[in-house]
N, C-alpha and C positions, 0 to 999 in steps of 0.2 A: 735391451731385452733381458728379463729376469731368467736366470738359467734353471733348467729342470733339476730337481734334486733326485739323485739315483742312489739306489742301495744295490748291493751285490751279496747274495746269500749264498754262503759257500765259497768265501774269497781266497781260500789258500791252496786250492788244487790248481792244476795246470790251466784249466778252463776259466776259473775265476780269477787268476792271476792275469791271463791274457786279456780278460774283459777289463781288468783295472789298467793295464798298459795302454790299451786303446782308448779307454774312456778318460784317461788322464789328459789326453790331447784333443778331446772333443770339445768344440767351442760353445755348445749349447747346453752342457751338463756339468754339474757340480756333484762330486762323489760325497755323500753325507754320511753313509753308514755301510760298514763291512761286517760280516759275521763269520764266525768259526767256532763251533761248539768246543773243539779240543784246544784252541788257542785264545779263548776268551781272556781278555785283559792284557793281552801282549800287544806292543805296537806292531802295526802292519809291516813297517819296514824291518822288523826284527825276523819275521817270517819270510818276507820277500825283500830282500835287500836291494834288489834291482830298482824298486819303487822309491827308494830314499830320495827325499827331496821333491818328490812328484805327488804323493798321497800320504800325507802325514796324519794317519788315522789310527785309532786303537780298535782292535778287534774285540767284538763282543759276542755274547750269546744271543741267539734269535729271540726276541721278544716282539710280539705282534703289534702291541700298542706303541712301542718305541720307534719300530720301523714306519709304521704307517704315518706316524706323527712327523717324521723327518724326510720321508721320501715320495716322490709323485710316480716315479717308474722304478720297477724292481726286475733285477735278473736272478734267477734262481739257478745256482750252479751245484745242485747237490746230486747225490748217488741216486740212480734208479730205485724208485718205490718210496723214496724219502720226501720227494716234493709234493705228492699230491693233496695231502691236507693242508699243507702250509700255503700252497698255491690257491687253493680254494678260498682259504680265509682272506689272502690279499685281494683276490678279485671280488670277493664279498664286500670288502672294505672300499671298494672303488678304484683300486689301483690297476694300472696296466702293467702286465707282466710278460716278459720272455722267459719261459722255462727251457733250460738246456739239458735237461734229464728226457728219458724216454716216457715219462709218465702221461703224457698228454699227445702223443704222436699217433696212437692208434684210435680209430674211430669206435671200435667194439671193445668193450670190457672183457668179452670172453676170449677174444684174441689177446689182450693184454695179460690175462691169467695164463694163458697157454705159454706165452713167450717168457714171462717174467716170474712165473710161479706163485703169484699171489694174487688175490681178488683185488680189483680196482675199487678203492674206497670212495671215489668221486665219480661214478659213471656218468652222471648228467653233465658234468663238466667236460667230458670227452667230446660231446656233440657240438659245444660252443667253441672249443679250441680250434685255431686254424694252423694247418701244417706250413711252417714257415720257410718253404723254399722260395725265396723272395722273387726270383725271376718268373717263376710259375704262378704263383698265388698273391701277387702284389696287391690286387684289388680286394681280395678277402682280408689280408694282413691290415690294409689301411683303416678297416672298419673294426678290427679286433681289439678286445681287451686283453685277450690271452693268445699268444702265439707259441706254438710248439716247435721249438728249433730242431731241425732234422738232425739225424746222425751224421758223422763225417763220412762214413762209406757210402750211404745213401746220397749225400751231396754231391760226392765224386762220380757216382754212377749215373743218377738221375739227370743232371744237367746235360751231359752229352747224349742221352737216349731220348729225351722229350721231343726235341725237334722232328725226329724221324717217326715217332709214333703219331704225333699231330699231323705230320705230312701223308700218313697213310701208306707207308713203304715197308713196314715191318711185316714179316711172315710169323703170325701168332701160332702157326702149327708147330713150329720148331723152337727149341729152347734157345734162350739168349744165355750166353755164357759170360760171366762178369769176374774177372781176376782183379783182385785190389790189394795193393801193398802199402802198408802204413808204417809210419815212424813210431818209435816206441813210446812216445808221449801219448798216443792214443790209448795206451792201457791204464793211464791215470798215474798219480804221484805216489800211491802207496807201493813200495817194493814187493816183487814176489819173485820167487825162483826163476820163473820164465823170463822175467824182465831184468834180471840182475846183469850187470854190464859184462861180466865174462861168458855168461849163457848166451846172449844175443849178439855180442860184438864178432864180426868176421863170419856171420852166419845169415840164413834166411830159412824161415820155417812157416809152413801153413799151419792154421790152427782153427779149432771149432768147425771143422769142415762138415758142410751140410747142416749145421746146427747154430751159425752165428745169428744173434738177435737181430741183426740188422736186415737179414734176409727178408723176413716178413714185413718189414718196413718198407722195403723196396718193392715188394710184390703189391702191397696196398696202394702205393703211389702210382705204379704203373697201370694197376687195374682202373684207375679212374679214367684212363684214355683208352686202353686195349688190354684185355685180359691175355695172359701167356705164362709160360713156365720160365724160371731162370735157374741156372746153376751159378752159385756164388761162393768163391773161395777167397778168404782173407789171408794175406801172409804178414809176418812182422819183418821189417827191415832194420838194420842196425845204423838207423839214423835218429835223430831227435824228432824232427817234424816233417810232416807231408804225407800225402796219399796219392800214389800213382795208380790209375785205374785203367784197364784195358777191356773193352766190351766188344765181343763177338756178336754182332747184330744181324740176325738172319733177315735177308731181304725177301720181298715177294717176287723180285725180278732184279737181275744184275742193274746196277746203275753206275754210271761214269763217275770219275773223280770230280768232274766239273758240277754235276748234279748234286752229289753228296755235299760238296763244299756250298753250293748254292742254298740248299736247305738249312744248313747251319748258319750260314751268314744272314738269311732272311729272318730267322727265329731270333738270332742274337745281335745283329749288327749295330744296335743302338744301346746295348747293355754295357754299362760301364765297367762291370767286373768280370766280363767273359771275353777272352781273347782267343780268336781263331789263329792257331799258329800253322805254320806250313810244314814243319817236321814233327818229330815227336815232343811233347811237352817234356820239361825237365823240372824236377822238384826244386832244384836250386832257383829257379826264376820266380817261383812264388812264395818262398821263405819269408815268413813275416808278413805277407801282404794278403789282401782279400780277393785276390784274382783266382778265376779258374781258367787255366789254359787248355784248349781242346784242340785235337788234331784228328784228322778223318781220312782214312784211306780205303780206296775201293779194292775188293777182293772177291770177284765173282758174285755169288749170291749172298756174300757178307760184307757189311761196312765194319771196318775196324775202327773204334773210337777210343782215344786215349786222351785221358783228362789228368792234369796235376793241380792239386789244392794243397794249402797248408791245412793240416787237420785241425789246428788250434784256432785259425783265423776263419777262412771261408768255411771250414768244417765246424765251426763252434762260435767263438766269441765274435768274429767279424761279422758273420752272417747275422748273429743276434743283434749286433749294434745297427747293421743295415735294416733288419726289421724294425727296431726301435724307431729309426728315422722315418720309415714308412708309417708307421703307427701314430707318430708325432706330426705328421705332414711337413717334414723337414727334407731339405736335398738328400737324396738316398747316398749320396757319397760322403756326407759330412762325417769327419773324423775318420775316413778310411781311404783316403787318397794317397797315402804314402806308397811307394813301389817297394818291391821286395828287396831283401838284403843282399848286397853283393861285396865281396865273394862270400 
């Protein structure tokens, strides 16, 4: 079989680097092009030494003709607001794209401008993009040329919530409370005072309280099944990887532990990357892997849902490759079967 040629646009950030780590082990692809505007001309292994011997490529500035001539499938791992024109040109050139920015996650250009502060320059493409929460939108992703990879916080929150919305047991008149705690890599590779080691180490803090950009993304996704309000608070943890999410889910009536567990198992019993755990999920169990571990606990008129993902894998690069597999009609687990790192 001829391997599919893959390009990674924005290769030297944490998400781009994780894409390259996983793609280097994928049996159906060959990485042909990696771009970085700031590091063009430098060997990839110089900027990402952990890839030495795995991906011997030279970083280059983005050039549309060059990329489209050498790649069939493209991942764009650029900062928000920077991907929209580039993605439009790639799709126009007939390429399949998974975009890991937020530029195509919203259906509404008005909402995008409200959240990100700039007009969306490709509003027509918003209607064509498929929201890439793989377990929920698999059929649409299989037909897509452009998949918008979800944010890491939405992935950790939406996967445990969806089964209960679909089952019709959620009380939409009460607010859903989502507390999510992320490893510092979620803030990106560019250092800031708030992510400097002495500032984050041995502490934990909430941030962007009530204003985080992932909150409207979560609301949009949930409203496709059932409208309702949420309270979302993100925290920074002094760890490199992982998101631990706790959802306080209001129920229309109290449900037993058995009933809550059955709903989760009926929804995800055959899903290769979702694991129903009996106790509380632990970030250490998913580090480096594409799994989402979910625990559910009965508490009167609430269900307590706890999920653990690696924000760089299931929350970004791993889910993007899972979406590529679906878009290419390959086995969904291809290149993603490795378990997490231990210890």
